[in-house]
N, CA, C and O of each residue as an XYZ file, in Angstrom:
436
protein
N      80.582     98.176     81.825
C      80.795     99.262     80.630
C      78.760     99.648     79.759
O      77.599     99.247     79.678
N      79.563    100.498     79.432
C      78.149    101.601     78.892
C      77.881    101.008     77.737
O      78.441     99.957     77.426
N      77.152    101.499     77.101
C      77.060    101.069     75.698
C      77.731    102.571     74.864
O      78.146    103.514     75.537
N      77.747    102.589     73.307
C      77.862    103.260     73.131
C      76.905    104.238     72.849
O      76.904    105.465     72.947
N      76.206    103.524     72.528
C      74.753    103.780     71.683
C      73.318    103.874     72.508
O      72.163    103.610     72.177
N      73.974    104.420     73.857
C      73.309    104.534     75.645
C      72.150    105.258     75.406
O      71.104    104.704     75.744
N      72.066    106.579     74.807
C      70.812    106.918     74.496
C      70.034    106.475     74.121
O      68.909    106.439     74.619
N      70.538    105.799     72.706
C      69.378    104.379     71.741
C      68.833    103.477     72.630
O      67.639    103.180     72.574
N      69.558    103.032     73.412
C      68.921    101.771     74.387
C      67.866    102.795     75.028
O      66.692    102.581     74.723
N      68.155    103.980     75.955
C      67.390    104.457     76.992
C      65.700    105.233     75.798
O      64.719    105.422     76.517
N      65.551    105.456     74.859
C      65.080    105.185     73.341
C      63.972    104.407     74.233
O      63.071    104.544     75.061
N      64.658    103.554     73.501
C      63.882    102.164     73.773
C      63.446    101.141     74.506
O      62.646    100.233     74.277
N      64.473    101.601     75.953
C      64.055    101.381     77.400
C      64.460    102.797     77.976
O      65.435    103.519     77.767
N      63.201    102.936     78.882
C      63.356    103.464     79.418
C      63.397    103.616     80.676
O      63.513    104.734     81.178
N      63.301    102.410     81.446
C      63.834    102.905     82.830
C      64.778    103.122     82.447
O      64.536    104.311     82.654
N      65.996    103.151     81.931
C      67.088    104.117     81.718
C      67.138    104.871     82.594
O      67.601    105.023     83.724
N      66.553    105.339     81.841
C      66.633    106.874     81.778
C      66.568    107.263     83.393
O      67.271    108.191     83.792
N      65.635    106.473     84.398
C      65.795    106.607     86.486
C      66.799    106.365     86.667
O      67.060    106.267     87.866
N      67.758    106.162     85.871
C      69.266    104.583     86.072
C      69.892    106.468     85.737
O      69.612    107.178     84.772
N      70.766    106.791     86.925
C      72.242    107.606     87.091
C      72.918    107.460     86.282
O      72.899    106.295     85.885
N      73.810    108.310     85.589
C      75.100    107.743     84.756
C      76.034    106.817     85.199
O      76.553    106.027     84.409
N      76.389    106.840     86.780
C      78.216    106.685     87.098
C      76.840    104.970     87.784
O      77.410    103.880     87.833
N      76.082    104.976     87.985
C      75.147    103.475     88.200
C      75.200    102.569     86.489
O      75.589    101.451     86.150
N      74.691    103.552     85.871
C      74.883    102.640     84.447
C      76.120    102.211     84.012
O      76.204    101.065     83.572
N      77.368    103.117     84.064
C      78.593    102.794     83.818
C      78.895    101.463     84.341
O      79.575    100.547     83.880
N      78.283    101.573     85.317
C      78.650     99.790     86.330
C      77.450     98.630     85.994
O      77.011     97.753     86.739
N      77.196     98.859     85.012
C      76.469     97.386     84.448
C      76.501     96.723     84.209
O      76.191     96.177     85.268
N      76.642     95.928     83.537
C      76.835     95.093     82.813
C      75.926     95.216     81.770
O      74.963     94.451     81.825
N      76.003     96.142     80.645
C      74.924     95.824     79.640
C      75.287     95.059     78.196
O      74.993     95.413     77.053
N      75.993     93.943     78.632
C      75.593     92.293     77.713
C      74.958     92.043     77.668
O      74.983     91.327     76.667
N      73.288     91.996     78.396
C      72.608     90.742     79.368
C      71.040     91.345     78.376
O      69.982     90.758     78.152
N      71.742     93.371     77.795
C      70.803     93.759     77.452
C      69.856     93.318     76.190
O      70.561     92.866     75.287
N      68.987     93.319     75.991
C      68.186     93.162     74.703
C      67.489     94.376     74.262
O      66.552     94.988     74.774
N      68.476     94.671     72.708
C      67.898     95.402     71.955
C      66.504     95.171     70.845
O      66.466     94.616     69.747
N      64.871     96.193     72.061
C      63.986     95.733     71.082
C      64.270     96.541     69.988
O      65.134     97.413     69.896
N      62.825     95.874     68.535
C      63.022     97.625     67.485
C      61.918     97.837     68.180
O      61.312     97.263     69.085
N      61.704     99.560     67.039
C      60.805    100.847     67.622
C      59.484     99.797     68.191
O      59.131     99.713     69.367
N      59.114     99.334     67.474
C      57.692     97.954     67.950
C      57.259     97.736     69.270
O      56.471     98.171     70.110
N      58.338     96.646     69.041
C      58.672     96.036     70.087
C      58.963     97.095     71.004
O      57.881     97.350     71.532
N      60.221     98.175     71.682
C      59.892     99.562     71.997
C      58.909     99.686     72.524
O      58.670     99.288     73.664
N      57.943    100.424     71.586
C      56.637    100.457     71.993
C      55.499     99.379     72.495
O      54.948     99.795     73.514
N      55.247     98.735     72.271
C      54.483     97.307     73.242
C      54.640     97.314     75.038
O      53.848     97.243     75.978
N      56.410     97.468     74.855
C      56.800     96.826     76.207
C      57.078     97.797     76.630
O      57.839     97.430     77.525
N      57.015     99.910     76.738
C      55.955    100.830     76.834
C      54.935    101.110     77.595
O      54.643    101.642     78.666
N      54.294    100.344     76.300
C      52.943    100.719     76.803
C      51.942     99.577     77.652
O      50.832     99.943     78.039
N      52.465     98.070     77.922
C      52.732     96.707     79.344
C      52.938     97.793     80.827
O      52.106     98.011     81.708
N      54.096     98.236     80.719
C      54.598     98.751     81.542
C      53.844    100.138     81.992
O      53.836    100.425     83.189
N      53.249    100.943     81.095
C      51.783    101.921     81.365
C      50.556    101.497     82.529
O      50.119    101.644     83.670
N      50.425    100.899     81.303
C      49.023     99.821     81.423
C      49.002     98.692     83.193
O      48.058     98.413     83.933
N      50.795     98.257     83.293
C      51.430     97.964     84.558
C      51.299     98.223     85.842
O      50.974     97.577     86.838
N      51.860    100.107     85.440
C      52.142    100.578     86.923
C      53.478    100.291     86.464
O      53.314    101.134     85.582
N      54.453     99.948     86.284
C      56.135     99.621     87.008
C      56.694     99.525     84.913
O      56.250     99.197     83.812
N      58.068    100.151     85.675
C      59.068     99.695     84.805
C      59.718     98.494     84.466
O      60.189     97.646     85.225
N      59.681     98.526     83.000
C      60.148     96.945     81.685
C      61.292     96.824     81.634
O      61.764     97.953     81.498
N      62.012     96.136     81.660
C      63.357     95.445     81.130
C      63.768     94.101     80.373
O      63.621     92.924     80.703
N      64.366     94.722     79.179
C      64.411     93.327     78.699
C      65.227     93.019     78.454
O      65.930     93.823     77.843
N      65.748     91.740     78.703
C      67.539     91.332     78.259
C      66.803     90.021     77.406
O      65.766     89.401     77.170
N      68.895     90.225     77.058
C      68.551     88.694     76.353
C      68.370     87.001     76.645
O      69.085     86.274     77.335
N      67.493     86.758     76.079
C      66.482     85.622     76.529
C      67.954     84.462     77.419
O      68.424     83.655     76.617
N      68.543     84.397     78.767
C      68.922     83.111     78.900
C      70.908     83.763     78.692
O      71.850     83.562     77.926
N      70.736     84.229     79.392
C      72.245     85.593     79.222
C      71.894     85.912     81.061
O      70.999     86.483     81.684
N      73.220     85.143     81.427
C      73.550     86.074     82.244
C      74.510     87.029     82.737
O      75.722     86.855     82.608
N      73.538     88.939     83.806
C      74.694     89.825     84.549
C      76.540     89.493     85.032
O      76.562     88.365     85.524
N      77.038     89.708     85.030
C      78.407     89.053     85.575
C      77.263     88.899     87.242
O      76.073     89.205     87.174
N      77.938     88.367     88.665
C      77.400     88.308     90.113
C      77.548     89.935     90.233
O      78.546     90.513     89.805
N      76.803     90.398     90.660
C      76.684     91.926     91.440
C      76.379     93.023     90.112
O      75.837     94.107     90.330
N      76.855     92.539     88.522
C      76.327     93.558     88.051
C      74.399     93.682     87.113
O      73.465     93.417     86.357
N      74.733     93.969     87.562
C      73.277     93.376     86.893
C      71.905     94.287     87.587
O      71.877     94.218     88.816
N      71.123     94.867     87.143
C      70.097     95.535     87.608
C      69.173     95.201     88.350
O      68.441     95.751     89.173
N      69.335     94.093     87.882
C      68.229     93.437     89.407
C      69.134     93.703     90.847
O      68.594     93.458     91.925
N      70.351     94.150     90.804
C      71.240     93.926     91.853
C      71.204     95.769     92.289
O      71.868     96.405     93.107
N      70.583     96.009     91.739
C      71.069     98.290     91.715
C      69.922     98.527     92.393
O      69.971     99.102     93.481
N      67.981     97.861     91.497
C      66.758     98.437     92.165
C      65.740     97.261     92.133
O      65.928     96.188     91.560
N      65.033     97.493     92.582
C      63.542     96.735     92.882
C      62.405     95.898     92.040
O      61.464     96.509     91.534
N      62.547     94.329     91.899
C      61.414     93.932     91.401
C      60.487     94.202     92.249
O      60.438     94.259     93.478
N      59.180     94.484     90.738
C      58.185     94.729     91.639
C      57.162     92.764     91.533
O      57.289     91.812     90.762
N      56.097     93.072     92.967
C      54.984     92.225     92.851
C      54.309     91.693     91.947
O      53.432     92.554     92.014
N      53.924     90.990     91.111
C      53.224     90.762     90.452
C      52.528     90.304     90.831
O      52.832     89.708     91.865
N      50.250     90.110     90.101
C      49.733     89.070     90.623
C      49.619     88.573     88.993
O      50.187     88.861     87.940
N      48.636     87.734     89.396
C      48.732     86.178     87.723
C      48.407     86.997     86.303
O      48.483     86.504     85.178
N      47.928     88.723     86.717
C      47.160     89.218     84.985
C      48.384     89.749     84.743
O      48.855     89.719     83.606
N      48.960     90.227     85.652
C      50.376     90.692     84.950
C      51.262     89.592     84.340
O      51.391     89.488     83.120
N      51.843     88.808     85.179
C      52.411     87.225     84.803
C      52.173     87.120     83.740
O      52.974     87.203     82.808
N      50.963     86.907     83.678
C      50.056     86.610     82.188
C      50.350     87.976     81.105
O      50.468     87.287     80.092
N      50.437     88.591     80.887
C      50.466     90.455     79.908
C      52.563     89.220     80.123
O      52.802     88.172     79.523
N      53.467     89.899     81.051
C      54.556     89.274     80.427
C      54.467     88.094     79.877
O      54.626     87.935     78.666
N      54.288     87.439     80.436
C      54.485     86.115     79.397
C      54.030     86.028     78.175
O      54.404     85.231     77.315
N      52.899     87.169     78.048
C      52.524     87.465     76.043
C      53.112     87.823     75.971
O      53.485     87.156     75.005
N      54.397     88.967     76.186
C      55.808     90.059     75.430
C      56.631     88.631     75.258
O      56.982     88.188     74.164
N      56.844     88.070     76.374
C      57.888     87.110     76.012
C      57.013     86.367     74.789
O      57.935     85.908     74.114
N      56.203     86.113     74.344
C      55.862     84.914     72.958
C      56.176     85.861     72.475
O      57.405     85.932     72.497
N      55.664     86.814     71.948
C      56.015     88.116     71.152
C      57.193     88.398     69.908
O      57.347     88.686     68.721
N      57.947     88.035     71.322
C      59.968     87.994     72.088
C      60.098     87.588     72.203
O      60.557     87.507     73.342
N      60.045     86.207     71.315
C      60.991     85.561     72.113
C      62.505     85.616     72.146
O      63.255     84.670     71.907
N      62.784     86.601     72.408
C      64.458     86.356     72.092
C      64.131     87.579     73.112
O      63.369     88.465     72.726
N      64.552     87.619     74.071
C      63.444     89.127     76.019
C      63.713     87.409     76.178
O      63.396     86.342     75.652
N      64.700     88.087     77.524
C      63.007     88.000     79.132
C      62.503     88.948     79.582
O      63.610     89.429     79.827
N      61.564     90.003     80.079
C      60.836     91.025     80.386
C      60.906     90.470     82.039
O      60.653     89.373     82.537
N      61.239     91.403     82.456
C      61.858     91.849     83.471
C      60.325     92.922     84.115
O      59.633     93.364     83.198
N      59.953     93.219     85.276
C      59.475     93.805     86.103
C      59.497     94.945     86.944
O      58.871     94.594     87.945
N      59.976     96.438     87.132
C      60.426     96.777     88.525
C      59.380     97.457     88.945
O      58.355     97.865     88.398
N      59.936     97.523     90.316
C      58.784     98.398     91.088
C      58.641    100.631     90.286
O      59.729    101.177     90.103
N      57.674    101.258     90.049
C      57.040    102.611     89.227
C      57.232    103.095     90.338
O      56.741    102.229     91.061
N      57.868    104.428     91.452
C      58.862    104.868     90.975
C      60.284    104.026     90.936
O      59.996    103.169     91.771
N      61.447    103.747     90.573
C      62.667    103.429     90.643
C      62.504    103.219     92.323
O      61.974    104.045     93.066
N      63.097    101.895     92.755
C      63.275    101.614     94.682
C      64.753    101.389     95.237
O      64.672    100.203     95.556
N      65.688    101.672     95.463
C      66.670    101.661     95.475
C      67.308    100.070     96.135
O      67.189    100.291     97.341
N      67.723     99.061     96.056
C      67.691     97.728     96.402
C      68.859     98.168     97.677
O      68.529     97.700     98.767
N      69.729     98.717     97.688
C      70.666     99.741     98.911
C      70.800    100.432     98.940
O      71.459    100.895     99.870
């Protein structure tokens, strides 16, 4: 189910701009974390530095099987430095779990 405020979520989480409407409409968005504007800027800057797309999820929340973004696109492989940066982002945003996806986006199927 697509959030009624998907345009706001796309502004806060740029990875969503890379996903077509039909695919987005099939995703469970209940697990998505809505960052503040400052958090979104920090996520975007970190994503640019790392050369990935970052997605923020609500900590300890899971989508229904097969309905999450990770089932649609490929996760990024991260080295220790990038993993440390994600850990730092999560410390600054303790209600969120941050996941890195390949940039450019690569479909899993």
